[in-house]
RORO-49685 format. One record per atom (N, C-alpha, C, O): residue in three letters; x, y negated, z negated. Coordinates in steps of 0.05 Angstrom, whole numbers, padded with zeros to 5 digits, always signed. Layout:
! RORO-49685
ALAXYZ
...
! end
This chain:
! RORO-49685
MET-01628-01714+01550
MET-01636-01707+01523
MET-01617-01705+01504
MET-01595-01696+01513
GLY-01617-01712+01475
GLY-01599-01714+01462
GLY-01595-01688+01445
GLY-01609-01668+01452
PRO-01579-01684+01423
PRO-01571-01660+01411
PRO-01595-01643+01402
PRO-01612-01653+01388
GLY-01597-01616+01410
GLY-01616-01604+01402
GLY-01636-01597+01418
GLY-01653-01581+01413
GLY-01632-01614+01444
GLY-01652-01612+01466
GLY-01648-01588+01483
GLY-01627-01575+01482
PRO-01672-01580+01501
PRO-01672-01556+01516
PRO-01644-01554+01528
PRO-01633-01574+01537
GLY-01633-01530+01530
GLY-01609-01525+01542
GLY-01583-01533+01526
GLY-01561-01530+01537
SER-01585-01542+01504
SER-01563-01553+01492
SER-01548-01529+01476
SER-01560-01508+01469
GLY-01522-01531+01470
GLY-01510-01508+01457
GLY-01514-01506+01427
GLY-01503-01489+01414
TRP-01533-01525+01416
TRP-01531-01520+01387
TRP-01543-01496+01373
TRP-01534-01489+01351
PRO-01564-01481+01386
PRO-01567-01456+01373
PRO-01548-01435+01376
PRO-01549-01415+01361
LEU-01531-01436+01395
LEU-01507-01417+01398
LEU-01487-01427+01378
LEU-01475-01411+01364
ALA-01482-01454+01373
ALA-01463-01464+01354
ALA-01469-01459+01329
ALA-01450-01456+01313
GLY-01496-01456+01319
GLY-01506-01451+01293
GLY-01505-01423+01284
GLY-01502-01417+01260
THR-01506-01403+01307
THR-01501-01377+01302
THR-01473-01371+01299
THR-01465-01354+01283
LEU-01455-01386+01318
LEU-01427-01381+01312
LEU-01421-01390+01286
LEU-01407-01375+01273
LEU-01429-01413+01274
LEU-01418-01420+01250
LEU-01428-01406+01227
LEU-01416-01407+01205
VAL-01452-01391+01229
VAL-01462-01375+01205
VAL-01443-01351+01209
VAL-01435-01340+01188
ALA-01435-01341+01232
ALA-01419-01317+01231
ALA-01392-01319+01219
ALA-01383-01302+01205
VAL-01378-01342+01227
VAL-01350-01351+01217
VAL-01351-01353+01189
VAL-01334-01344+01174
ALA-01375-01368+01178
ALA-01373-01369+01150
ALA-01377-01349+01134
ALA-01366-01346+01112
ALA-01397-01327+01146
ALA-01398-01304+01133
ALA-01375-01286+01130
ALA-01371-01272+01110
SER-01359-01287+01153
SER-01335-01273+01154
SER-01314-01285+01136
SER-01296-01271+01128
MET-01316-01308+01131
MET-01297-01321+01110
MET-01303-01318+01086
MET-01286-01319+01069
VAL-01331-01314+01080
VAL-01341-01307+01051
VAL-01334-01276+01046
VAL-01326-01267+01025
ALA-01337-01264+01067
ALA-01334-01231+01063
ALA-01302-01225+01064
ALA-01294-01202+01058
GLY-01285-01243+01072
GLY-01259-01232+01076
GLY-01245-01221+01050
GLY-01246-01233+01029
GLY-01232-01198+01052
GLY-01229-01179+01027
GLY-01247-01164+01013
GLY-01241-01150+00994
GLU-01272-01167+01022
GLU-01292-01153+01009
GLU-01302-01130+01023
GLU-01316-01130+01044
ASP-01294-01108+01011
ASP-01302-01084+01018
ASP-01324-01068+01006
ASP-01335-01079+00987
CYS-01334-01044+01014
CYS-01357-01032+01003
CYS-01345-01015+00978
CYS-01328-00998+00979
LEU-01358-01023+00956
LEU-01351-01009+00931
LEU-01370-00983+00930
LEU-01389-00980+00945
TRP-01360-00965+00912
TRP-01374-00939+00905
TRP-01405-00946+00899
TRP-01413-00968+00891
TYR-01421-00925+00905
TYR-01451-00927+00902
TYR-01463-00901+00901
TYR-01452-00882+00912
VAL-01485-00898+00890
VAL-01500-00878+00891
VAL-01524-00881+00906
VAL-01538-00902+00906
ASP-01531-00859+00921
ASP-01550-00864+00944
ASP-01576-00853+00927
ASP-01575-00843+00904
ARG-01601-00856+00946
ARG-01626-00851+00933
ARG-01629-00818+00928
ARG-01648-00809+00914
ASN-01612-00803+00938
ASN-01612-00776+00923
ASN-01594-00769+00900
ASN-01590-00745+00892
GLY-01583-00789+00889
GLY-01566-00790+00872
GLY-01538-00781+00874
GLY-01522-00777+00856
SER-01532-00780+00901
SER-01503-00773+00906
SER-01487-00795+00909
SER-01494-00814+00923
TRP-01461-00793+00893
TRP-01442-00811+00891
TRP-01425-00814+00917
TRP-01416-00794+00928
HIS-01419-00838+00927
HIS-01401-00842+00950
HIS-01381-00860+00939
HIS-01387-00879+00924
PRO-01354-00854+00947
PRO-01334-00869+00943
PRO-01329-00894+00953
PRO-01337-00895+00976
GLY-01319-00913+00945
GLY-01313-00940+00962
GLY-01298-00936+00983
GLY-01288-00914+00986
PHE-01294-00956+01000
PHE-01281-00955+01026
PHE-01278-00983+01036
PHE-01294-01002+01032
ASP-01256-00984+01049
ASP-01250-01011+01062
ASP-01255-01014+01094
ASP-01249-00998+01112
CYS-01267-01037+01096
CYS-01276-01037+01126
CYS-01253-01051+01143
CYS-01235-01063+01131
GLU-01253-01050+01172
GLU-01230-01058+01184
GLU-01233-01087+01189
GLU-01254-01100+01184
PHE-01208-01098+01200
PHE-01212-01126+01205
PHE-01233-01137+01220
PHE-01241-01125+01240
PHE-01244-01162+01211
PHE-01266-01170+01224
PHE-01293-01158+01220
PHE-01313-01166+01233
THR-01296-01137+01200
THR-01318-01128+01194
THR-01321-01130+01164
THR-01301-01134+01150
PHE-01345-01126+01153
PHE-01349-01127+01125
PHE-01370-01106+01119
PHE-01382-01094+01137
CYS-01376-01104+01090
CYS-01394-01087+01077
CYS-01422-01096+01081
CYS-01432-01116+01071
CYS-01436-01076+01098
CYS-01467-01083+01103
CYS-01483-01061+01091
CYS-01473-01039+01084
GLY-01510-01067+01089
GLY-01525-01046+01079
GLY-01541-01056+01056
GLY-01549-01080+01053
THR-01547-01035+01039
THR-01566-01041+01014
THR-01551-01028+00993
THR-01529-01018+00999
CYS-01563-01026+00965
CYS-01556-01019+00942
CYS-01548-00984+00946
CYS-01529-00973+00936
LEU-01568-00971+00965
LEU-01567-00946+00967
LEU-01553-00937+00996
LEU-01554-00913+00999
GLN-01543-00949+01014
GLN-01532-00944+01035
GLN-01513-00967+01041
GLN-01520-00991+01038
ARG-01489-00960+01049
ARG-01468-00981+01055
ARG-01452-00972+01080
ARG-01448-00947+01083
TYR-01444-00989+01098
TYR-01431-00983+01123
TYR-01416-01010+01128
TYR-01421-01032+01118
CYS-01396-01005+01146
CYS-01380-01030+01155
CYS-01395-01042+01180
CYS-01406-01026+01194
CYS-01395-01068+01186
CYS-01408-01078+01209
CYS-01398-01105+01213
CYS-01382-01114+01197
ARG-01407-01118+01234
ARG-01400-01149+01241
ARG-01424-01166+01241
ARG-01423-01189+01249
ASP-01448-01156+01231
ASP-01473-01175+01230
ASP-01475-01186+01202
ASP-01476-01172+01182
PRO-01474-01215+01201
PRO-01470-01228+01176
PRO-01498-01227+01163
PRO-01502-01232+01139
LEU-01515-01221+01178
LEU-01548-01219+01165
LEU-01550-01192+01149
LEU-01570-01189+01134
ARG-01529-01172+01151
ARG-01533-01149+01136
ARG-01512-01145+01116
ARG-01510-01125+01101
LEU-01496-01167+01115
LEU-01471-01170+01094
LEU-01482-01162+01067
LEU-01504-01171+01060
ILE-01469-01146+01051
ILE-01475-01144+01023
ILE-01450-01149+01009
ILE-01433-01131+01011
THR-01444-01172+00993
THR-01423-01180+00980
THR-01415-01161+00958
THR-01431-01145+00949
GLU-01390-01165+00948
GLU-01380-01148+00927
GLU-01400-01159+00901
GLU-01411-01142+00886
ARG-01402-01178+00899
ARG-01423-01194+00877
ARG-01450-01177+00877
ARG-01459-01165+00858
GLN-01459-01178+00900
GLN-01485-01165+00904
GLN-01481-01132+00897
GLN-01497-01122+00882
GLN-01463-01119+00906
GLN-01457-01093+00903
GLN-01456-01087+00871
GLN-01469-01069+00860
ARG-01440-01103+00858
ARG-01436-01100+00827
ARG-01464-01104+00813
ARG-01469-01093+00792
HIS-01481-01121+00826
HIS-01507-01124+00814
HIS-01525-01099+00816
HIS-01541-01092+00798
CYS-01521-01084+00840
CYS-01532-01059+00843
CYS-01525-01041+00822
CYS-01542-01030+00809
LEU-01501-01037+00816
LEU-01493-01017+00795
LEU-01504-01025+00766
LEU-01504-01008+00749
ALA-01514-01051+00759
ALA-01526-01054+00738
ALA-01551-01045+00733
ALA-01561-01044+00711
PHE-01565-01037+00758
PHE-01595-01029+00755
PHE-01593-00999+00768
PHE-01613-00985+00769
! end
């Protein structure tokens, strides 16, 4: 079978590519300060190497999952609302 057929490495390669691209995008992007749903203020914090800021406007934490990534631009957008 050709590329993408059963047993090929394409799904894994695509997942790896997304993870690498997300970590490149997130390089140097840490969690900015935020206010949670109770109105409590939380100071910003740095994430360790190979982790980046994840979560929502109301809760932030460091993780390695590119699907949970929240960029500094998205975080600043949260502050506007």
